[in-house]
Short mmCIF file of the C-alpha atoms (twelve columns), coordinates in Angstrom:
data_MODEL
# 
_entry.id   MODEL 
# 
loop_
_atom_site.group_PDB 
_atom_site.id 
_atom_site.type_symbol 
_atom_site.label_atom_id 
_atom_site.label_alt_id 
_atom_site.label_comp_id 
_atom_site.label_asym_id 
_atom_site.label_seq_id 
_atom_site.Cartn_x 
_atom_site.Cartn_y 
_atom_site.Cartn_z 
_atom_site.pdbx_PDB_model_num 
ATOM 1   C CA . MET A 1   150.709 124.075 140.602 1 
ATOM 2   C CA . ASN A 2   149.733 120.419 140.533 1 
ATOM 3   C CA . PHE A 3   148.479 119.995 136.979 1 
ATOM 4   C CA . ASP A 4   147.656 116.319 137.521 1 
ATOM 5   C CA . ALA A 5   145.260 117.298 140.296 1 
ATOM 6   C CA . TYR A 6   143.625 119.841 138.005 1 
ATOM 7   C CA . ALA A 7   143.350 117.216 135.240 1 
ATOM 8   C CA . ARG A 8   141.661 114.873 137.722 1 
ATOM 9   C CA . THR A 9   139.069 117.568 138.434 1 
ATOM 10  C CA . ALA A 10  138.139 117.341 134.749 1 
ATOM 11  C CA . VAL A 11  137.693 113.573 135.157 1 
ATOM 12  C CA . ASP A 12  135.620 114.095 138.299 1 
ATOM 13  C CA . LEU A 13  133.386 116.555 136.452 1 
ATOM 14  C CA . VAL A 14  132.799 114.279 133.462 1 
ATOM 15  C CA . ASN A 15  131.908 111.383 135.782 1 
ATOM 16  C CA . ALA A 16  129.687 113.464 138.097 1 
ATOM 17  C CA . ASP A 17  125.922 113.145 138.418 1 
ATOM 18  C CA . MET A 18  124.796 116.608 137.383 1 
ATOM 19  C CA . GLY A 19  121.046 116.141 137.814 1 
ATOM 20  C CA . ASP A 20  120.611 119.114 140.113 1 
ATOM 21  C CA . LEU A 21  122.348 121.489 142.511 1 
ATOM 22  C CA . ALA A 22  122.837 118.699 145.080 1 
ATOM 23  C CA . GLY A 23  124.647 116.618 142.437 1 
ATOM 24  C CA . LEU A 24  126.863 119.564 141.586 1 
ATOM 25  C CA . ARG A 25  127.662 120.190 145.240 1 
ATOM 26  C CA . ALA A 26  128.685 116.529 145.612 1 
ATOM 27  C CA . LEU A 27  131.404 117.195 143.022 1 
ATOM 28  C CA . PHE A 28  133.390 119.344 145.445 1 
ATOM 29  C CA . GLY A 29  135.614 117.656 148.004 1 
ATOM 30  C CA . ASP A 30  136.578 118.984 151.418 1 
ATOM 31  C CA . GLU A 31  139.441 121.035 150.000 1 
ATOM 32  C CA . GLN A 32  136.869 122.805 147.797 1 
ATOM 33  C CA . ALA A 33  134.302 123.398 150.548 1 
ATOM 34  C CA . TRP A 34  134.118 127.092 149.680 1 
ATOM 35  C CA . MET A 35  132.995 126.143 146.141 1 
ATOM 36  C CA . ARG A 36  130.374 123.772 147.505 1 
ATOM 37  C CA . ASP A 37  129.052 126.584 149.720 1 
ATOM 38  C CA . GLU A 38  129.019 129.245 146.989 1 
ATOM 39  C CA . VAL A 39  127.755 127.288 143.990 1 
ATOM 40  C CA . ALA A 40  124.229 128.209 142.888 1 
ATOM 41  C CA . ASP A 41  121.471 126.894 140.628 1 
ATOM 42  C CA . LYS A 42  122.722 129.068 137.754 1 
ATOM 43  C CA . ASP A 43  126.033 127.168 137.825 1 
ATOM 44  C CA . VAL A 44  124.420 123.788 137.129 1 
ATOM 45  C CA . ALA A 45  123.806 124.576 133.444 1 
ATOM 46  C CA . VAL A 46  127.357 125.896 132.995 1 
ATOM 47  C CA . PHE A 47  128.846 122.755 134.547 1 
ATOM 48  C CA . ARG A 48  126.593 120.477 132.454 1 
ATOM 49  C CA . ARG A 49  127.696 122.128 129.205 1 
ATOM 50  C CA . ALA A 50  131.344 121.875 130.225 1 
ATOM 51  C CA . GLN A 51  130.783 118.254 131.260 1 
ATOM 52  C CA . ARG A 52  129.458 117.364 127.782 1 
ATOM 53  C CA . ARG A 53  132.298 119.159 126.046 1 
ATOM 54  C CA . LEU A 54  134.967 117.555 128.231 1 
ATOM 55  C CA . ARG A 55  133.437 114.128 127.523 1 
ATOM 56  C CA . GLU A 56  133.864 114.915 123.821 1 
ATOM 57  C CA . VAL A 57  137.554 115.578 124.497 1 
ATOM 58  C CA . PHE A 58  137.876 112.103 126.041 1 
ATOM 59  C CA . GLU A 59  135.891 110.488 123.210 1 
ATOM 60  C CA . ASN A 60  138.053 112.188 120.586 1 
ATOM 61  C CA . GLY A 61  141.247 111.311 122.425 1 
ATOM 62  C CA . THR A 62  140.399 107.647 122.904 1 
ATOM 63  C CA . SER A 63  139.358 107.251 119.266 1 
ATOM 64  C CA . GLY A 64  142.618 108.758 117.967 1 
ATOM 65  C CA . HIS A 65  141.143 112.091 116.873 1 
ATOM 66  C CA . ASP A 66  143.804 114.202 118.569 1 
ATOM 67  C CA . GLY A 67  143.161 117.249 116.398 1 
ATOM 68  C CA . ASP A 68  139.507 117.317 117.452 1 
ATOM 69  C CA . ALA A 69  140.436 116.880 121.121 1 
ATOM 70  C CA . VAL A 70  142.889 119.777 120.860 1 
ATOM 71  C CA . LYS A 71  140.361 121.942 119.014 1 
ATOM 72  C CA . GLU A 72  137.776 121.360 121.758 1 
ATOM 73  C CA . LEU A 73  140.276 122.019 124.549 1 
ATOM 74  C CA . ASN A 74  141.385 125.251 122.866 1 
ATOM 75  C CA . ALA A 75  137.755 126.399 122.628 1 
ATOM 76  C CA . LEU A 76  137.265 125.560 126.321 1 
ATOM 77  C CA . LEU A 77  140.473 127.425 127.238 1 
ATOM 78  C CA . GLU A 78  138.998 130.506 125.561 1 
ATOM 79  C CA . MET A 79  135.706 130.083 127.434 1 
ATOM 80  C CA . PHE A 80  137.432 129.517 130.790 1 
ATOM 81  C CA . PRO A 81  140.733 131.416 130.595 1 
ATOM 82  C CA . VAL A 82  143.432 130.895 133.171 1 
ATOM 83  C CA . GLN A 83  144.368 134.095 134.998 1 
ATOM 84  C CA . PRO A 84  146.726 132.920 137.728 1 
ATOM 85  C CA . ARG A 85  147.043 134.825 140.980 1 
ATOM 86  C CA . ILE A 86  148.606 134.217 144.366 1 
ATOM 87  C CA . SER A 87  146.169 133.951 147.229 1 
ATOM 88  C CA . GLY A 88  146.396 133.415 150.980 1 
ATOM 89  C CA . HIS A 89  146.818 135.332 154.195 1 
ATOM 90  C CA . ASP A 90  150.510 135.013 155.075 1 
ATOM 91  C CA . ALA A 91  153.749 133.318 153.999 1 
ATOM 92  C CA . ALA A 92  152.614 129.951 155.359 1 
ATOM 93  C CA . ASP A 93  149.385 130.019 153.327 1 
ATOM 94  C CA . TRP A 94  150.381 131.283 149.853 1 
ATOM 95  C CA . HIS A 95  148.867 129.257 147.036 1 
ATOM 96  C CA . MET A 96  147.808 129.704 143.437 1 
ATOM 97  C CA . HIS A 97  144.331 130.297 142.082 1 
ATOM 98  C CA . VAL A 98  143.705 129.951 138.365 1 
ATOM 99  C CA . THR A 99  141.277 132.861 138.002 1 
ATOM 100 C CA . SER A 100 141.060 136.459 139.097 1 
ATOM 101 C CA . ARG A 101 139.589 137.566 142.409 1 
ATOM 102 C CA . GLY A 102 135.816 137.524 142.448 1 
ATOM 103 C CA . SER A 103 135.451 134.902 139.705 1 
ATOM 104 C CA . SER A 104 132.468 132.589 139.875 1 
ATOM 105 C CA . VAL A 105 132.768 129.042 141.142 1 
ATOM 106 C CA . SER A 106 132.237 127.740 137.609 1 
ATOM 107 C CA . ALA A 107 135.000 129.988 136.221 1 
ATOM 108 C CA . GLU A 108 137.447 128.910 138.941 1 
ATOM 109 C CA . TYR A 109 136.723 125.169 138.765 1 
ATOM 110 C CA . LEU A 110 136.426 124.921 134.990 1 
ATOM 111 C CA . ALA A 111 139.515 127.017 134.239 1 
ATOM 112 C CA . GLY A 112 141.550 124.667 136.416 1 
ATOM 113 C CA . ALA A 113 139.977 121.524 134.961 1 
ATOM 114 C CA . VAL A 114 140.462 122.588 131.344 1 
ATOM 115 C CA . TRP A 115 144.003 123.866 132.009 1 
ATOM 116 C CA . GLY A 116 144.980 120.655 133.798 1 
ATOM 117 C CA . LEU A 117 143.566 118.421 131.067 1 
ATOM 118 C CA . SER A 118 145.284 120.531 128.403 1 
ATOM 119 C CA . VAL A 119 148.647 120.218 130.155 1 
ATOM 120 C CA . TRP A 120 148.029 116.463 130.536 1 
ATOM 121 C CA . LEU A 121 147.380 116.117 126.787 1 
ATOM 122 C CA . CYS A 122 150.545 118.055 125.942 1 
ATOM 123 C CA . GLU A 123 152.661 116.031 128.353 1 
ATOM 124 C CA . TYR A 124 151.286 112.501 127.858 1 
ATOM 125 C CA . GLY A 125 149.159 112.600 124.705 1 
ATOM 126 C CA . SER A 126 145.500 111.820 124.292 1 
ATOM 127 C CA . ALA A 127 146.265 108.092 124.203 1 
ATOM 128 C CA . ARG A 128 146.309 108.407 127.997 1 
ATOM 129 C CA . PHE A 129 142.640 109.489 128.005 1 
ATOM 130 C CA . GLY A 130 140.360 106.545 128.669 1 
ATOM 131 C CA . ILE A 131 136.707 105.562 128.723 1 
ATOM 132 C CA . CYS A 132 135.868 102.560 130.884 1 
ATOM 133 C CA . ALA A 133 135.650 99.301  128.905 1 
ATOM 134 C CA . ASP A 134 132.807 98.074  131.124 1 
ATOM 135 C CA . GLU A 135 129.797 98.753  128.919 1 
ATOM 136 C CA . ARG A 136 127.622 99.404  131.985 1 
ATOM 137 C CA . CYS A 137 129.878 102.217 133.199 1 
ATOM 138 C CA . GLY A 138 131.102 104.812 130.714 1 
ATOM 139 C CA . ASN A 139 133.226 106.772 133.197 1 
ATOM 140 C CA . VAL A 140 136.368 108.453 131.922 1 
ATOM 141 C CA . TYR A 141 139.845 108.212 133.453 1 
ATOM 142 C CA . LEU A 142 143.455 109.235 132.930 1 
ATOM 143 C CA . ASP A 143 145.715 106.259 132.261 1 
ATOM 144 C CA . THR A 144 148.673 106.500 134.615 1 
ATOM 145 C CA . SER A 145 149.838 102.914 134.077 1 
ATOM 146 C CA . SER A 146 153.480 102.433 133.124 1 
ATOM 147 C CA . ASN A 147 152.671 100.801 129.775 1 
ATOM 148 C CA . ASN A 148 149.417 102.579 128.843 1 
ATOM 149 C CA . CYS A 149 147.370 99.387  129.220 1 
ATOM 150 C CA . ARG A 150 144.554 100.475 131.505 1 
ATOM 151 C CA . ARG A 151 141.050 99.644  130.226 1 
ATOM 152 C CA . PHE A 152 138.788 100.305 133.196 1 
ATOM 153 C CA . CYS A 153 138.096 103.337 135.360 1 
ATOM 154 C CA . SER A 154 138.365 101.320 138.583 1 
ATOM 155 C CA . GLU A 155 139.177 97.907  140.019 1 
ATOM 156 C CA . ARG A 156 135.462 97.464  140.683 1 
ATOM 157 C CA . CYS A 157 134.596 97.817  136.989 1 
ATOM 158 C CA . ALA A 158 137.492 95.573  135.953 1 
ATOM 159 C CA . THR A 159 136.381 92.843  138.352 1 
ATOM 160 C CA . ARG A 160 132.724 93.157  137.369 1 
ATOM 161 C CA . SER A 161 133.609 92.950  133.673 1 
ATOM 162 C CA . HIS A 162 135.949 89.966  134.119 1 
ATOM 163 C CA . VAL A 163 133.380 88.086  136.212 1 
ATOM 164 C CA . ALA A 164 130.681 88.747  133.593 1 
ATOM 165 C CA . ALA A 165 132.980 87.496  130.810 1 
ATOM 166 C CA . HIS A 166 133.848 84.368  132.833 1 
ATOM 167 C CA . ARG A 167 130.167 83.626  133.436 1 
ATOM 168 C CA . ALA A 168 129.368 84.136  129.759 1 
ATOM 169 C CA . ARG A 169 132.099 81.656  128.773 1 
ATOM 170 C CA . LYS A 170 130.738 79.118  131.279 1 
ATOM 171 C CA . ARG A 171 127.197 79.545  129.914 1 
ATOM 172 C CA . ALA A 172 128.491 79.074  126.363 1 
ATOM 173 C CA . GLU A 173 130.319 75.893  127.401 1 
ATOM 174 C CA . MET A 174 127.189 74.547  129.051 1 
ATOM 175 C CA . ALA A 175 125.081 75.355  125.979 1 
ATOM 176 C CA . GLN A 176 127.364 73.375  123.625 1 
ATOM 177 C CA . PRO A 177 126.232 69.795  123.064 1 
ATOM 178 C CA . GLN A 178 128.418 67.502  125.103 1 
ATOM 179 C CA . ALA A 179 129.817 64.323  123.530 1 
ATOM 180 C CA . GLN A 180 127.983 61.244  124.739 1 
ATOM 181 C CA . PRO A 181 129.967 58.521  126.570 1 
ATOM 182 C CA . ARG A 182 129.572 56.082  123.626 1 
ATOM 183 C CA . GLU A 183 130.879 58.657  121.192 1 
ATOM 184 C CA . MET A 184 133.846 59.271  123.471 1 
ATOM 185 C CA . ALA A 185 134.510 55.533  123.701 1 
ATOM 186 C CA . GLY A 186 134.349 55.263  119.883 1 
ATOM 187 C CA . VAL A 187 136.843 58.076  119.529 1 
ATOM 188 C CA . ALA A 188 139.194 56.412  122.009 1 
ATOM 189 C CA . GLU A 189 138.887 53.037  120.189 1 
ATOM 190 C CA . SER A 190 139.576 54.537  116.785 1 
ATOM 191 C CA . ALA A 191 142.560 56.420  118.184 1 
ATOM 192 C CA . GLY A 192 143.898 53.165  119.711 1 
ATOM 193 C CA . ALA A 193 143.495 51.274  116.406 1 
ATOM 194 C CA . ARG A 194 145.973 53.578  114.699 1 
# 
């Protein structure tokens, strides 16, 4: 099982627009087309609640409250238990599912997301959970950098934030009163007299 991929599904869920069923369906990629086809209106509320609780895990992790992050993940593991089973049609197609046959889309997706994020926390620690430093964003991410220095969820947010900071510095420079040419000449003369 690829636990990193499952952990990324937790990130995708937290960052998803969950306004309605169409927003929920947009969460599922091509490899999860069956989920997209089977998800129903009743699942939207379940996914929204899980989304809020997983965001709390990221908030607790990034603020150094590991115990609270673990407590929340343990509660979510109880709500969405992992019940692994082998699925497929023949030897070339065997793969793992994280829930029992006939489970709902929400049970299948959320069990994998919570399990993956839990394994991630155990392996890398909650210091690798991140919330984008761009104040206009708020997306969460998993820090896979070699030195745990990532601050933004994407290059786009990093660039946007750096450009905004550069422009703010330029505006501040322009707002400062500039020394007049005479004052500059006086400074140069007094420096030369020494």
